[in-house]
C-alpha positions, 0 to 999 in steps of 0.5 A: 499499500502507498502512503500517498493513498493513505494520506490523500485526505491529508494533501498539505505538506505532504512530503513531511507527512509520508516521513512520519507514516514507517514503511508499510510497502514491504511484509505482510499483514500480520494476521496473514503470517499467523493461524488462527489459533495458536495452541500451547500444551497443557494451556492455564488461560484460553483468550482471543486477541484483537490485533488491530488495524496498526499491530496487523498492518504496521507493527506486526513485530507488537503482534509476535511478541504478544503472541510469545508472551502469551506463550511463554505463560501458556496462554492458548489464543484464537485470533478471530476473523475482525475488521477496524474497531471503529475509531478512525470512522467515529473521529471523522464523523461517520457514526453509521460505518463506526456501528456497521464496522462494531456489529462486524466485530460483535458477530465475527466472535460469537463463535469463541467462548472465550472469557477474554478479548485482548488488545494491545492498544488503547484507542481499540480498547475504548472503541471496544469496550464501548461497543455493548452501550453503543449497540445495545444488544446482549451480545454487544454487551457479552462482547464488551465485557470480555475486552481487556488491555494486554497488559492488564491481562498479564499482570492480574489475571495470571500469574507471570513467568518472569525472565531468567536473563538480564535486559541491562537497558534503561526505559521511559514510559510515555502514557498514552492519552486513550490509556490514562485518560480513557481506560485508566491504565497507568500502573500495569505497563510499568509492573510489567516492565518493572519485572524484567531483570535488569531493566531501569526504568527512568520516568520522564516529566510530563509522562501523561502529556500527549505526544500530538499524534492524538489519532489523525491530529497529527496529519491535519495539523501536523506543524503543531502536532509537533509543537507538541512532541518536541516538548516530549522529545525534551522530556525523553532526552533528559532521561537518558534512557535508551528506549521509549516505551508506550503501549500505544502503535499511534504514540508509538509511529509519532513519536518514532517520527521525532526520533528519526525526524531529529536524529535521536539514539532511543528506540521507542517499543510496545512494552510487550516487545520488551517483555518478549525479547526477555524470554528470547534472551532467556532461552527455551 
């Protein structure tokens, strides 16, 4: 898929905006890489995984990391048929399309008698948890009641397997707006990071301040979003951290763009990627 097609509704300053988007031309979507069912021996839990669009098309390694972490913790995974959660349509004022997408996702989940539907994106999480209220059906309410963030699931629902080997890296964490304001998730990603041996977590100033992404705000108001991002980058620099962790693909894209644009050295990663890396370093 060409970046220019995605950016067609945002024609001004197109060259700068193309650099905002990661390279999405190579490789296959994540859900084409994996089976619909990922079994494990003697599973302690069975869950469904809603990958969302960003993990499926842009940050496939986040999806691989989610599956690896769940496998290490003996959690069997089903990946149901799914469409977009509906956030982009709703943000653009198209409620009809949003409700149609919601109904499709609820229908596709009916074949899975599972207690948890995990997601790795807080924007998707907010949308999925509102399906019950917006659609008003018993099926939609049951669907929404099962939705849980991957970081919450690992901390609250299971006894997490602790990696054995050290990961000697300094990490700072950025709180996504939908996570901290919409889902009230703040401590769980940090608790996961602190369970990685050797990892040092150093908080930045303004950790809960927006990075400037805000859905498609950074595409509609690119220059203003960069001014907001500059404040975040300054706070990141001040920590001296080697890695910026954030549990939101949109924030990851925005901060990653700022890192590349300003020739900084930090890596930008989902916390689940760091945990998965720790398991892989530790061997199997």
